[in-house]
N, C-alpha and C positions, 0 to 999 in steps of 0.2 A: 258763483262765489263758493269757495270751499267751506265746508262746515268744520268749525274748530271748537275744541273745549278751551275757551279763553282763560287767560291767567294761569295757563299751565296747570289747571286744577287736577286733571287726571293723574299726572305724574306726581304732583306735590302731595296729594293725599293718599293715593294708593301705595306708592312706593317711596319711602323716605330714603335719605342718602345711605349708601352702602356702609356697613359698620364693620366689615371684615375684609381681609385680603382676598383677592380673587384673581384667577388667571384664566383666560379664554382665548380662543382663536378669533372667530368673527363674532362670537356671542358675547354680549355685554350683560353682566350680572347687575341687577338693579333691585334695590329694596333694602329694608332693615334686616340684616342677616342675623336673626335670632329665631329660636324655636317658636313656631306658631305665628310668626309674622309673615305677611305676604311678600313675595319676591317675584322677579321676572327674569327670564333670559330673552334678550332681544337680539335677533340676527338680521343682518343686512342681506336681503335676497333680491329676487327679480322685481323690478318696478311693475306696479299694477294699479288698477282702479277698482273700487267696489262695484262698478257697473260693467266691468269687462266680461266678455263672453268667451273669447278664444285666445288664451285660456281664461276660465272663470277662476279667480284666485281663491275662492272658497271651496270649489268642487274639484278642480283639476290639479291642485297641489295638496300634498299631505305632509304636514310637519308633526313629527312625533319625537319626543326627547325622553331618553331613558336616564333617570336620575338614580344614582346608587348611594344609599345612606352609609354613614360610618360603620354600621353593623352589618352591611352587605345586602340589605333589602333593595329591590328594584321597584321603581315607579315609572310606568310608561305613560307619559303625560301628553295629551293631544295639544297641539298649538293652533294658531290661527293667523290670518292676515290682518294687520292692524293699521293699514294706510301709512301715514307718516309717523305713527306712534303717539300723536298728540290730538287725535280726533279728526283729522282730515281724511277723506275717503280715498286718497291716492298717495302712493309712496312706496317705500322699500322695506318697511318694518314687518318682520315676522316674529311672533311673540309666543312664549310659553309662560303661564303663571303657575306658581307652586307655593305650597306652605310647608316648610321642612318640619319634621317632628322629632329630630334628634340633633343634638349639638355635635360639632366635629367637622371633619373634612368630607365634603360631598363631591362626587364625580358625575359628569353628564356626557352623553353622547347623542348627537342630533342625527335624526333620519329625516331627510327632505327629498321627497320623490315627486315626480310629475307624471301625468297621464290622464286620460279621460276618466272622469268620475272617481279618481283614486282616493279622494278624501273619505269616501264611505266604504272603502275596502279595508277590512280589518287586518289583512295580511300585508306584509311589506313587499308590495308590488311596484310596478312602474319604473321609470328611469331616474337614476341619480342625477341631482342637479344642485347648483349653487353650493351651499355650505353642507351638503350631505356628508355625514361621517365626522364632522367637527367635534372635538372633545374639549373639556375644560374642567376646572375644579373651583370650589369656593368653600370657605369656612363659615360655619354657623355657630353663633354664640348660644349660651345657655338660655333657658326659658326665663322670661321676666315675670315674676309673680305679681308685679304691680302693673302689668300691661292693661290697657283698657278693654273692657268687655270680654269677648271670647278669646282674645289674643293671649290671655293668661292661661286658659284651660285647654285650648286645642280643639281637636275634631270631635264633634258630637256623633256617637256611633251606637249601633246595636251591639249589645254585649251578652245576649242570650236570655234576657229577662223582660219584665213588663215595663221597664223604663230605659230610655236612652241615657248614655253617660258620656261625659267629656273624657277624652283620653287622659288628660292630666288634671282632671277636676271632678266635680260632684256628679251625682245622678241629676237628671233634669226633669222637672215637673212643669209641663207647659201650661201657661195661662195667657192665651193670645187672642188676637182679633182675626176674624174670618172675612172682614169687609174693610174697604171695598175690594172685590176681586179684580176690578180693573184699576188697581192702584197706580199702574204705570201709564194710564191715560191722562198724563199730567201736562199742563200747558207749557211747562218749562223744558220739556224734552223736544229735540229736533223732530220735525215732520211727524207730529203726533196729533191725533184728533183730541182736542182739549176738553175732556169731560170733567176734569178736576183742576182747581187752582189752589186748594188748601190755604186760601188767603189768611184765614184766622190764625194759622200756625206760623206765619212769617215772624210773628213776635217771639216765637220760641227758638228761632235761629240765634246762634251766638257767634261773636267774633272768633275767628279761628276755625269755624266749621267749614266744610267744603261748599263751594258755590261755582257757578259758571254763568256766563251771560253778558254782562254782570247781573247778579241778583236773581237769575232764573231758577236757581236751585234752592233758594232760601226757604220757600214754603214747605216743600216736601221734606227737606232736611229738618226743618222745625217740627214737622209732624212726628218724625222719628224721635226727636228730642223729647217731645211731650209724652209719647208712649213710653219711652224709657223712664221718664220721671215718674210715671204711674206704675212702673214695674211690669208693664206688658212685655212679655219676653218672646213673642212670635208674631209674625204677620204672614197672611195667606194672600197670594196673588197669582194671576195668570200671565204668562209670557206671550200668549197668542189667543185672541178671542174672535178672530174673523169668523163670521157665520154663527156666532154665539149671541149672548145677551147684549154685551156692550158694543161689540164690533168696533173697538177703538184702540186695541193693543196689538202690535205686530213688530217683529224684529227686522223686517226686510225694508229695502229701499223703496221709495215711491209710495203711491197711494193705490192699494189694491181694491178690487171689488169687495166691499166690506161684508156683503152677505154671503160671500164664498163663491169661488169660481175656479174651474180647472185651468183657466188662462192666467191666473195670478202668478207673478214671479216670486217664487219661494226659494230661490237659489242664490240671491244676492243680498247680503246683510248690510244694515245701516251702521257703519262704524262709529259715527259720532253719537248716535242715539244709544247704542249698546255701551259705549264708554260712559255716558251719563247714567245709565241704569247701574253700571257697576260702581260708580262713585256713591250712589245711594245705598247699594247693598253693602259696600265696605263700611259706610258710616253706621249702618244698622248693626253690623258685627261689633264695631267698637262701642256701641251703646248697649250691647247685651240683648239685641232683638234678633232671633233666629229667622231664617228665610224658609218659608213653605212655598216652594216653587211648583206651580201646576202647569203642565204642558198643554192640556186640552180641556174643553168643557163639554157639557152634556149634549148640546144641540147637534143634530145629524150633520148639518152643513159645516160645523166646526170640525167634527171628527173626520169628515170627508175631505177637508181642505188640503190635507197632505196625502198624496198617493191614493185618493179615494178611500181613505181609512186603513190602508195596508202599510206594511213596513217596506217602503220603497226608498228611492233616492232622496226625495224631499224630506221625509220624516227622519231618515238616518242623518242627513246633513243638519237638520234642525237640532236633533239631540246632541250631535257632536259639537256644534257651535255653542250651545248653551253650557255644556259641560266644560269645554275648553276655556270659555270666557269667565264662567262664574263658579266652577267646581272647586276652585282653590279656597273658597270661603269655608271656615271651619264648622259653623253651625248652620247646616242647610239640609233640607230633605227634598227629594224628588217625588212628585205625585204625577203619575202617568195621565190621569184624566179625571175630571170631576164627573160624578154620576156616569160611570162607564157603561152602565147597563140600562139606561133609559134615554129619552130625548129623540126617539125615532130611529136610533141605531144602537143596538147592543153590540159592543165590541167583542163580547164573548171571551171566555177564559183563555182559549188557545192564543188568540191574537194579543191579549194583554200580556201573557207569558212571553210571547215573542218580543214585544216591545221591551219588557224588563230584561230579557237576556242580552239584547243589544246594548242597552244602557250599562249593564254590568260589565260588558266587554270594553266599553269606552271609558268609563269612569275609573280612574286609578285610585280614587279616595274611598270608594265603597260607601258613599253617602247612603243613609237610610232611604229606602224606596218603598212606595206604596201605590195604591189606586183607590180612588174615592167611589163609594157605592151608594145606591138608593135602595129602598125596600128593606127586606129583612137582611141585616148585615151578616148574620151568621151564615145564611145561605149564599148571599151574594159574594162574600169574600172567602168562602170555604176553600176554593181552589188555591188561595194564597197560603193557607195554613200548612206549615211544614215545608214550604218551598223556600229554599235558601236565598232566592232572589228577592223575597219580600220581607221587610224588616219591621213593619208596623201596620196598623189599620188606619183607615180614614173613613169616618162613618157619618151618614146623614140619617136622622131618625125622626125629624119633625117633633110631634108632641108626645111621643111615647116615653115611658119611664126610663130615664137615662141610666139609673143605677142597675136595673135589671139587664139592660142591653150590655152595659160594660162588663158585668159579671159573667154573662153568657159568653161573651167574646173571650174573656180571660180563660174561662174553662175550656172552650173549644180549641184555642190555640195551644193550651197546655196539653190537651189530649192528643193533639197532632205532633207533639214532641218538640215544638219550637214556640215557647211563650213569646207573644208579641206585645209591644206597647199598645195600649188601647187609646186611640185618639178620637175623641168625640168632637167632630169638626163642623157639624151643621145640625141645628135643632131649633125649635121654637118653644116658648112657654105656653102653657094652657091657660087662657083667659076666659074659658067658657064659651068660645066661639066654635063655629064649624070648620073654620079654615085650619088646615093642618100645617100650612107653611106660610105663616104670616108674622114675620119678625117684629118684635116690639122691644123697645128700650125700657124694660121694666126691671130695674136692678133688684128689687125685692124678690120678685118671682124667679129671676135668674139665680139668685143666691139660694133660694129654698128648693126650687125644683131641679136645678141643673148643676150648680157649682159644687156645693158640698156633697150631694149624692155621687157625683162623678169622682171627685177626689177620694172619698171614703169607700168607693167601690173599686179603686185601683186603676182609675183612668186619668187621662189628661184632657185639656179642654181648650177650645177657642170659640169665640162668640160671634155669631152672625148678627149684624146690627140693623136696626130700622133705617130705611133709606137705601140700603143695598148699594147699587152702582152709583147712586147720586150722593153718597156720603162724602162730605167735604171737611168735616170737623170731627175730631175724636174727643173733644172736650166740652160737650154739652153737659148740663148738670146730671142727667140720668146716666150718661156714659162715665162721667167721673166717679159717680157712686159705684157703678159696676166695677171699674178698675180698682177702686179701694177694696171692695169685697173680695175680689180675686186675689189681691195682694195679701189681705188678712188671712185668707184660707191657705194660700201657698206658703206664707211665712210660718204659719202654724205647723204645717206638715213638714216643712224643711227642717224643723227642729227634731223631727222623728226619723228613724231609719225606714222611711216609707217604702223603699225598694225591697225591703225584707218582709213587708207586711202583706196581708191578704184580706179580702172582704170577709166579714164575719157577722152578718146581719142578725143571727139569733142572739147575739150579745146585746143588741140594742134594748135600751130601757126608755121609758117615757110614754107619753100619750100616743095612741095609735094615730097614724097619719098616712098620707099617700106615698111617702118616701122615707124609708128608714134605712140607714146605712151605717156600717161600722167597719173599722179595720182592726185587725188583731195581730198580735205577736205575743210570745210568752210574756206574762206579767213582768213589769208593771205597765207595758204599752197597751193601750186599749182606748183610742179615741172613738167616740160614737156621736152620731148625729141623728136627730129625729125632730123635725119641725112640727109643731102642733098647730091646730086650726087658729089659735089665738095669735099666732105669729112669733111666739118666743122660741128660742133655740136651745133647749137643754142639751148639754154635752156631759156625759158621765164618764167617770174614770174609776176603776176598782182600786181598792186600797192596795198599796204595794206589798210585796212579799218580804221586803227588807226596809229598814229605816233609811230616811234620807241622810246623806253624809254631810250636807251643808245647807245653809239657808238658801243659797242660790238654786241648788237642786230642788229643794222642797217647794220652791215657789215658781219654778220655770213653767210647768204646765198650767197652773191656775192663772198666771198672768198672761198667758198667750192663748188660752182656750176661749171658747165662746159659751157664755151661759154659766151654769152652776157646776160645782164639783161635789162629788159625794165623798164624805169623810173630811175630817179636819184634825188638827192637832200638830204636834211637832215631834221630832226625834228626841230621844232621851238626852243625848249630848247637846246641851245648849251651846250654840255657836258663840264664840267670843267676838264681840263687836270691836273692830279696829277702824282706824281712819281709812275711809274709802271703801269699807265693806259694803256688801249688798244692802244691809239694813240701814246704812247711813244715808243721809241726804245726797252727798256727793256720789256715793256708790249707785244710788238709784238713778241719778241723772246720767251717769256714765253708762249704766246698763241700758237705760232707755235709748240713749243716742246710738249705742251699738245695735240694738234690736230693730230700730226703725231706719237703719242706714240703707243705702241703695242696694239693689240686687247684686251688683258686682263688687260690693265692698269686701266680701270674703266668700270662700266656698262654704255654702251653708250646710253641706252634708258630707263632705269628703275632707279628711277622714272622719268616720263616724265618731261622735262623742259618746261617753258613757250614758246609759239610759237615765233620764231624770225622773226619779220616782215622785209620786204625789205625796202629800202629807198624810200622816196616819194618826189614829187616836193615841192619846197619851195622857198622863196626869197633868201635863201642862197645857191642856187644851184651851182653857180660858185665856191664859196669857198669850198663847199662840194666835188665837183669833184676834186679839187686840193688835198684836204685832203685824199680822197679815193684813188686817184692815187698814192699818197705817200705810203699809207699803202699797196696797191696792189703790188707795185713794190718791197716792202720789204718782201712780203709773200712768203715763200718757197712753200706752197701748190699752190698758184696762179701760180708760175713759172712752177710747175710740170703740172698743168692742162692746161697751155698755150701751152705746148708741145702737149697735147692731141688734142686741138682745131686745131693746125696747121697741124695735121696728115691728 
C-alpha cells in the first residue's frame, strides 16, 4: 500500500495558494509568493519509485535550479525526487523548495541531468533529460511584517559578530532545548522506531494546526506549540543516529541494521517520512522555534555508517538531500557532528573541514554551520576559528564554569579575526556529585550556574534535560520553571543592545560567589549578575550619565531587572501625567501586556531603541520612591521576578 500524507496536509500547510502571477513551461510555481514565505517549483519528470535502483532517482538524476532575484543575484538551489508530490513514494514529481528574500520579478532556469551517481557531482555533468533547460518567471510580493514566526524576519545568518541576526529582523539570543536528541523517533512518523509519543502534548494541538494520519501528528505538533508558548526558541535533534545512542532515527527506506552496518541501504530516501518531518519543521518556523539540525553523533559506529567515516557517495547524498528538502527554512543551523572528537573515532580537523566545504558548496542559503566538540572547547574548536566555513561554536563542557568558557571562546575567536557566536549546547549543573555528565532538571541551579552566567558572558544557551532520549514531556513542573527563567533572562537582555556589549567581570559588585558575570557598554548600560550563597540575585546598575527623559525610560530597567538597583530618585523634569501614561493604571496594564507578549509579537531589538537610563539621585527622591513603589507593586513582571529573587 502506498504511503500518503493524508488530508493533503503537506501541500496545505507548507505551500499556501499562489498569490501572484506566474508563467512557467513544465514547472508549476506553488506557495504564498511573498518575501520569506516558502514556495516550490514542481516539474513533471521521469516516473520513478523511491526503491528504484536502475536508475536510482535520488542518485542518478540531478535537479538544480538557478533562481535570479530582481536585483540580479543568483541562487543555485538543489532539487529532489518527491514521488507523486503528496507523500507517495512513486510518481513523476521533481521539486525545488525556496524562500525568496526580495520582492519583484524572479526568473528561474532548471538543470536536469542524468547519469551514474550524478547527484553528488557538483559540476554540471551527465546527459540532458526531460525538462532540462526549462525557464520561467514569477512575482513575489512584499514582506509581511505580521507573518507568523520567522516568516516575518527571514533568514537567520552570521553577520560577523557574536550573535546571529535575521536578515530583516533582530539579533537572535538563543534559549532552547537540547533534548531529546532523538526528537524524530516519533510514533506518528512512517516506518519509525517509536521511542516517543509525546502523548501529554496532544492537548496542546490546536484546530488548524498541521496533522496527518488522521491524528498522527497532533502530539509532536502540540509539543512545539507548548515550547513556543514558553518562549523556547530553538530545538536540537539528530537526523540520523544509526549506531549511536538511540538507534531510532534515519531518513532512508526500510529497517536498517540499527547498530550500524556497511550493508545498510543509505541511498534510497523515505519520501513520506521526510514529508512528515518537513511538516513539523515548517510548523516550528511558524511558531518561532529555530532548527538545530545535527547530522551525526559521537559513537564510532554512527560516524562510520556513511562511507566508513569519509566524504563518499553516501555522505554526499545524505547532505544534499537534507539541504534540498529542509534548507529553505529561514531559521536553521547545520551541525556536522555531535562530539566529533570522541566516541572511539576522532573525525579530526581535516575531515571535518572537508565535510564543511561540501555543505557550503551545496547549500545556496549559507545557513550557519558548526561542529560540536567535547573536552577543552578552545583547543577542540581552534581549527574552526577564522575559517569562513564555520559560523558559530557548539560546546559541551559538563560541570565546568560556563562563564569562563564562554569568555575564553569569545576572546579566541576575536583573536582569530572572525568573532563567532558562542553556543553553549551541552552541560550539567554541579550538585556536589562526582558525575561530570549527569543531567538534572534543577531550574534553580540552572538559573544560577548556567543561564545568567552564559548570557552575561556573551553567549547563547540550550539545555540538556533529565531523561535524555526518554524525554516525552517538556512541561513537568521543573521544566516549566526552567523555561520561565530562560524567558525572564532573555526578555531582560533583549531590551538592551546585547550584540554591542561584551563581558566585563571586573565591574561586578556583590558578595563573592562561584560565578560572577557582567556585560558592559558605555554608560548607562551595565547589567551585572552575581548569585550569592544565600540564593538571592543582586543585579547592580551604575547611575546614568544623563537624566532620564521620561518616566517610562526611568523605570524600564528596574521593572525588568532581577534583584535590587543601586541609586534612586527622579529626573528634574517631573513628567506630566496624562490619560494612559505609564504612571496611570491603564498605562501600566498596557505596558505590562506589551512586555509579557509572545516572542514573535515584535522585533525586540531591531531597530535598537534609545538606551533606557536608570533613575538617579535628585531632590525629589522621596516622592520618586513612593511613585516607583506604587508602579512596582502593580507590575506583573516585578511580581514574577520577586519570586526569582526570593528563591
